[in-house]
N, C-alpha and C positions, 0 to 999 in steps of 0.2 A: 386198602389200608390208606388213611389220610396222609399227605406227604410229609407232615411234621412228625410223624412217628416212624419214618424210615430211617435207617442208619445212614450216615454221610454218603458212604459209597453207593448205597441203593439209591439214595435221593439224586445224587449227581447223574447217576444213570438214567434214572426216570426224567430228569430235566432235559437231557440230551434227546431221549426218545421223543418227548412232546415237542421240542424244538424242530426235530427232523419231520415229524408228522406235521406240524404246522407250516413247514416250508421256511422257517426261519433260518435253519441250519444249511450248510453246504451239503448237498446230497451226493456228491461224488468225489472221490469213491466212498462208499460206506463200509466201514471195518465189519468184518464177519460177526464180531461179538455184538456190534451195535445193531446189525440187520436182524440177528437172532433175539435181540431184546425186543425190537420192534414187533416181531412175530408173537413172542410171548405176551406183550402189552395188548395188542389188539385182541388176541384170543382170549385174555382175562377180561377184557371190555365186553366182548360178546358173551362170556359166560354170566358176567354181572347183569347184563341186559335181560338174557333168558330167565335169570332167577328173579328179577324184578318183575318181568312179565308173569311169570307163575305166581307170584304174590299179589299180582293185580287183581285177580279173581279169587273168590271163595267158593268151594264147592261142597254141597252137601248132599248126600244120598239119603233120602228121606223114605221111610217106609210107612205107608198110611196104616191106619187101624183097619181099614175097609176099602180095599181096592175100588169097589163099585161105587163108594160115595166120596172118593178122594177129591174129585173135582170140586164139589160144593165146600167140602171142609176146607181145602186150600184157599178157594176164594174168599170164603169168611173169616177165617182165623189166621191164615198165614200171610195172606196178601197184605193186609195192613201192618203187619209187624216188620215185614221186608220193606214196605215203603217207608217206614219210620226210620229204618236201619240206614237206608241211602238218602234219608232226608228229602223224600217226595221226588227224587230222580227217578227217571225209568232206566234203571242200570241193573236189572236183573231179569233172568229169564229161566225156563224150566224145559225139560224134556222128559218124556217117560221111558223108563227101562225096567220092565217088571223084575221084580216085586217094588222098584223104587221109583221115585221121582227124583231126577238129578236137578237140583237147583244151583244156578251159577250166579254169583252176586258180584258186581264190580266195586270192591271195596279194599282198602288197605288196612282196615280195622278188623283182623280176623277174630280178635278177642272178643269184640262186641258180637261178631256173627255166631261164634261158638256158643256164648252165653245164650243168644237168642233161640238157637235150636235145642240147647239143653232144656230151657224153659218151656219150650213147645212139647218136649218130650215128657217132662215132669208133669206138666199140666193135663196130658192125655190128648192133646190135639193130634199127636203123631204117636206112632208105636215105638218107633226108635229112629236114630239117624247116626250116620258116621261121615267123618270129613274124607275128602278126596282131592286129588290134585287136578285141576281142569287143563287139558291139554287141547287148545283150540285147533280145529282141522283146517288151518290155513290153506294147505295146499288143495283141499277139495273146494275151497271157496275162493280160489284164484289168487292166493297170496295175502300179504298185510292189508293192501287197499281193500280187497274185497271182504276181508274178515272184518274190518272195521264196519263196513256198510252192513253185512250181515248180522253182526252183533247188535246194532241199532234196531234193525228189523226185528230180530229174535225177541228183543226187549218189549217192543211194541206189540208184536204178535202175541206174546204171553199175557201181557194186560188186557188186551182186548179179548182174547180167548177166555180169559177168566171172567171178565164181565159178562160174556154170553153164558157161561155155566151157571150164572146166578139166575137167569132167565127161566122160568118154569116150563114155559113153551115159547121157544123162540118162534116168531114170525117166518122166518127163513132157516131151513135146516143147515146144519153146519157143512154136510157135503156140497149143498147148492151155493152156500156163501163162500165156502172155500174155492169153489170155481171161479167165482167172481174175483176173489182175491189174486188167485194165480193170473187170471187173464189181466188183471191191473198191473201185476209184475211184468208180465210178458208185453203187453202194448206199451208201458212206459219205458221198456228195454230196448223198443224199436223192433221188436220181432213181428214179421209178417204172419199170416195165417197158416202157412205150411211150416214156417220155422216153430211155430207154437206147437204143432203136432210132433215135431222132432223132439221137443222138451218132454212131452208126455211120453214118447216112445222110449226116450233114455230112462225116465222113471219106472216104465214097465220093465225095462232090463234089469234095473236094480231090485225089482220085485218079482221075479221070474215065477209067478204062480200060475198054473194052467187054469183057464177059465172057459166057460161053455160059450162057443161063438154066437150062437144065437141070443144068449142072455146079453152078451157085450153089444151085439148089434141094437137089440132093443133099448138098452140103457143108452146107447149112443144117441138115438133118435129123441130121448127126452132131455139129453143134456145140450143138445146142439144150440136150442135157443139161448141158453145161458153163455155159451162159449162165444156167440157171435155178439153179445152185449159190447158196447163201446164204453169203456171206463176211463177214457182218456181225458173227459172233461167233468170229472167229478162222480160221485157215487150215484147210481141209478135207484136210489130209494124214495119211495113216497110216503111210506108208513113212518111216523114220528119215532116211534117206540124202536123200530129197527135201525133207523138212521142213527140214533144216539150212540149206540156201540159199534155200529158197522162202518159208518162214514170215516171215523178216525182210522179204523182197520184198513179200509180201502187206501186211504192218504198214506198210510205208512208203506204199504206195498207199492204203490205208484211211486213214491219218493224213493224207495230202494231200486225198483227198476231204472228211474232215469240215472241215479248215481252209478249203478253198474254199467249203463250204457256209456255214460261219459267216461269210465273208467276203461272200458274195453277200447272205446275210441282213442283213448290217447295211451294206449298200450301199458296200462297200469294194472292188469290183470295177468296172472300167470298160467290162466286156464281159459278155454273157450267159454264164452257167454252163456251159451245154452247149456253147457255141463254144469257151470255154476247155479243156473236157474233150476236145474233138474233136482241138484242137491238140495236147494232151499225147499222146494216142494216137498221132499222127503221129509226134512225136518218139520215143516208146517203141518203135515198131516199126521205126523207122530204127536206132535203137540195137541192136536185136536182129538187124540184118542183112537185114530183110525186104524185098524189092524193092518198087518202087512197084506192078508188076503184082500182086504177092502181097497187099500192103495193100489194094488195090482189091477184090480177090476176097474176102479176109477179112471186110472191111467189108460188102460186099454180102451175103454170106452170113449174117453176123451180124444184118443188118437184116431179111434174108428169114426168119430163124429166129424173129424176134420179130413180123415183120409179113407173114406170107405173102401171096403174091400172090392166092391164092385159098382 
């Protein structure tokens, strides 16, 4: 409530609290009622900030008309509308959660966002949609600093993935390109070869699906050349068509890796760097449409390529 709308007694108490918090008032001894008022004031501030954060993002649970064609429909019909909503800024991203795609848009204009999805449903671009409350998994990504970095990456990842979905036959498969993206993230985060293996091991632990050992070993052999590519000095693409959508993608992962490295080095992450990177890989592979089984096999094979059993 604005100060001018408080009654005189409450306003006077609020003024005393603000003076105490700002250091303008004598702080010893603090009367019990004033100390209690300070606690209430601070808690109210935290609640207000939490509510503001909740409204900073708009979440839509979108049910596609056909799950098998959702990628192209989304890229063709929904992406331009979302870009228009955020005025061309890269401030929205998506995640798949069958039978819905969860779309998170960083906007305070929830009315416009609601109208947009209503229009998409009315026009037949989507089957239906419902609003939700987005709760960022800040703890999983290392706290507020990590979450900010990850949000930027997720927005870039979503846009680049959708650009790839529009290609009829990408020159580089999504699994292969994904490994290069993950390696860009790892290398720019300062991970060495064996630390990278630990990230894949953590992913495999989060996707504990048994796989045939011989199949894993065979896949590891084919994956190893990709895993050894250095992506610390730019994207390794010679094909212009691939480079057009893949180079910005690589750059986004490299930039996120560097920022996370800096955050970890300055104690601004509340979780281990490798744990955060593993969580990012899970979200990235989900965005590409890889099943839990495919993620498990890919992670196990990547680990085996770096740390063979024999």
